C-alpha positions in Angstrom: 296.3 36.1 -53.3 295.7 32.7 -54.8 292.1 31.5 -54.9 291.0 29.2 -52.0 290.8 25.5 -52.9 289.5 24.6 -49.5 287.1 26.9 -47.7 285.6 26.0 -44.3 283.4 28.5 -42.6 281.7 28.3 -39.1 281.6 24.5 -39.0 280.1 23.0 -35.9 280.2 19.3 -35.3 278.8 17.1 -32.5 279.5 13.4 -32.3 278.2 11.1 -29.6 277.0 14.2 -27.6 280.5 15.6 -27.6 281.2 19.0 -29.3 284.1 18.5 -31.7 284.1 21.7 -33.7 282.7 25.0 -32.5 282.3 27.5 -35.4 285.6 26.4 -37.0 286.9 28.3 -40.0 290.0 27.9 -42.3 291.0 28.2 -45.9 293.8 26.7 -48.1 295.0 28.5 -51.2 295.9 26.8 -54.4 299.5 25.4 -54.4 299.9 25.5 -50.6 301.2 22.5 -48.6 299.3 22.8 -45.3 299.4 20.7 -42.1 296.6 20.4 -39.6 297.8 19.6 -36.1 296.2 19.5 -32.6 295.9 17.4 -29.5 294.1 14.1 -29.3 290.3 14.6 -29.7 290.5 18.0 -31.4 288.7 16.6 -34.5 291.5 16.7 -37.1 290.5 13.5 -38.9 286.9 14.3 -38.5 287.4 17.6 -40.2 289.3 16.0 -43.1 286.4 13.6 -43.6 283.9 16.4 -43.6 285.9 18.3 -46.2 286.0 15.3 -48.5 282.2 14.6 -48.0 282.3 11.5 -45.9 280.8 13.2 -42.8 278.2 16.0 -42.4 278.7 18.8 -39.8 275.7 20.1 -37.9 276.3 23.6 -39.2 278.5 25.7 -41.4 279.8 25.7 -44.9 282.5 23.7 -46.7 283.6 24.3 -50.2 286.1 22.6 -52.5 287.1 24.5 -55.7 284.3 27.0 -54.9 281.6 24.3 -54.8 279.8 23.2 -51.6 280.3 19.6 -50.6 277.3 19.7 -48.2 274.5 20.2 -50.6 275.6 18.5 -53.9 274.0 15.6 -55.7 275.9 12.3 -55.8 276.8 13.0 -59.4 278.2 16.4 -58.6 280.2 14.9 -55.7 281.6 12.2 -58.0 282.9 15.0 -60.3 284.5 16.7 -57.3 286.1 13.5 -56.2 287.9 13.2 -59.5 289.7 16.5 -58.6 291.2 15.3 -55.3 293.0 12.2 -54.0 293.0 10.8 -50.5 295.6 8.8 -48.6 294.0 7.4 -45.4 296.0 6.6 -42.3 295.8 2.8 -42.8 296.3 3.0 -46.6 292.9 1.3 -47.1 294.4 -1.1 -49.8 292.5 -4.1 -51.0 294.4 -7.1 -49.7 292.9 -9.5 -52.4 294.1 -7.3 -55.3 297.5 -6.9 -56.8 299.3 -3.6 -56.2 298.7 -2.7 -59.8 295.0 -3.3 -59.6 294.8 -1.4 -56.3 296.2 1.7 -58.0 294.0 1.1 -61.1 290.8 0.9 -59.2 289.9 4.6 -59.4 290.6 4.5 -63.1 288.3 1.4 -63.4 285.5 3.2 -61.5 285.7 6.8 -62.8 286.9 6.5 -66.4 285.8 4.7 -69.6 289.4 3.7 -70.4 290.1 0.0 -71.3 291.3 -2.0 -68.4 294.7 -2.6 -70.0 295.2 1.2 -70.4 294.2 1.7 -66.7 296.8 -0.8 -65.7 299.5 0.9 -67.8 298.6 4.2 -66.1 298.7 2.5 -62.7 302.3 1.3 -63.4 303.2 4.9 -64.3 301.8 6.1 -61.0 303.7 3.4 -59.1 306.9 4.6 -60.7 306.0 8.2 -59.8 305.6 7.1 -56.2 309.1 5.6 -56.3 308.2 1.9 -56.4 310.1 -0.6 -58.5 308.4 -2.3 -61.5 308.3 -5.7 -59.8 306.0 -4.4 -57.1 303.1 -4.1 -59.5 302.1 -7.8 -59.4 302.6 -8.3 -55.7 299.9 -8.3 -53.0 300.1 -5.4 -50.4 300.9 -8.0 -47.7 304.2 -8.8 -49.5 305.4 -5.2 -49.2 307.0 -3.2 -46.3 305.0 -0.5 -44.5 306.8 2.2 -46.4 306.1 0.6 -49.7 302.4 0.2 -48.9 302.2 3.9 -48.1 303.7 4.6 -51.5 301.1 2.3 -53.2 298.3 4.2 -51.4 299.9 7.5 -52.6 300.1 6.2 -56.2 296.4 5.3 -56.0 295.6 8.8 -54.6 297.3 10.2 -57.7 295.6 7.9 -60.2 293.2 10.4 -61.5 295.7 13.3 -61.7 294.2 15.3 -58.9 294.7 19.0 -58.2 294.4 18.5 -54.5 295.8 15.8 -52.2 294.6 14.9 -48.7 296.8 12.9 -46.4 295.8 11.5 -43.0 298.9 10.9 -40.8 301.0 9.9 -43.8 304.1 9.0 -41.8 302.3 7.1 -39.1 303.8 3.6 -38.5 307.0 4.3 -40.6 310.5 4.2 -39.2 312.3 7.6 -39.2 314.2 7.0 -42.4 311.1 5.9 -44.3 309.1 8.7 -42.9 311.6 11.3 -44.1 311.8 9.8 -47.5 308.0 9.8 -47.7 308.0 13.5 -46.7 310.5 14.3 -49.4 308.4 12.5 -52.0 305.3 14.5 -51.0 307.2 17.8 -51.3 308.7 16.8 -54.7 305.3 15.8 -56.1 303.7 19.0 -54.8 306.3 21.1 -56.4 306.6 19.2 -59.7 302.9 18.6 -60.2 301.6 21.8 -58.8 299.5 20.0 -56.2 297.7 21.6 -53.2 298.3 19.4 -50.2 296.3 19.2 -47.0 297.6 16.8 -44.4 296.8 15.8 -40.8 299.9 14.9 -38.9 301.5 14.7 -35.4 305.0 14.4 -36.9 307.2 17.4 -36.1 309.8 16.5 -38.6 307.2 16.8 -41.4 306.3 20.3 -40.2 309.9 21.5 -40.2 310.9 19.8 -43.5 308.1 20.2 -46.1 305.2 22.4 -44.8 304.4 25.9 -46.0 301.8 26.6 -43.3 300.5 24.9 -40.1 297.0 25.2 -38.8 296.5 24.4 -35.1 293.1 23.1 -33.7 292.2 23.6 -30.1 288.9 23.6 -28.2 287.0 23.1 -31.5 288.5 26.1 -33.2 291.6 27.3 -35.0 294.1 28.4 -32.4 296.6 29.7 -34.9 297.8 29.5 -38.4 301.3 30.3 -39.8 304.8 29.0 -40.2 306.4 26.9 -37.4 308.4 30.0 -36.4 305.3 32.1 -36.1 303.4 29.5 -34.1 306.2 29.2 -31.6 305.2 32.6 -30.3 301.7 31.5 -29.3 301.4 30.9 -25.6 299.5 27.7 -25.4 300.4 24.8 -23.0 299.8 22.0 -25.6 301.6 23.8 -28.4 304.6 24.6 -26.1 304.9 21.0 -25.1 304.5 19.9 -28.7 307.4 22.0 -30.0 309.5 21.1 -26.9 309.6 17.6 -28.3 312.1 18.8 -30.9 315.7 18.9 -29.6 317.9 22.0 -30.1 319.9 20.3 -32.9 316.7 19.9 -34.9 316.2 16.2 -34.3 312.8 15.2 -33.0 312.8 13.4 -29.6 310.8 10.4 -30.7 308.8 8.8 -28.0 308.7 11.8 -25.7 
């Protein structure tokens, strides 16, 4: 079995007096493309932020590449952050910067490369994300939602990460743009050897590009497996979730 890139053990989290995670455990092996799903309030995005070191759980252990993210120095965490990229749900682009400089920002901050070289690398990442050359000098506000997602993806890839985190990557996209973005993620994962961990509610994403799905419920992992395997779990939320996909394979958007 491949070594675990992400290891979460017995994590418990309370926010605002509300228990979010109750002894939650999961692992992701190198090279997997894994989706995390669950109902509203199950703590999917909270868990993602804990894994990348932005939030602290009250108890438990979280490791990336075999190293704890809960008891590291800031310097050690910076070294870890160079090994993974993150695409947040809103893209988190800097509106005052050009697209090129948005993508180059991690290179400016984490390398000693000349700024001109950083910008050249940024243009390569933009091309990798499927953006045309003339997008580089535009502001994010001048791009469509789908193109902004690709800019955010290019920035997440700027430091050549081994691991990619995506929070609701197709949120806000029309169906055609969403499917194109899914296909890009799968292509990059396969061609670059990436491990991908994504939070999603998008059924089409699960059916088209995901190796394994992890389901959160009541603060714990309800199940883990392929879509076909999860359909055998007798859970009301999960049954309703999969029922939103029509028999011909098309998702019933808006149901």
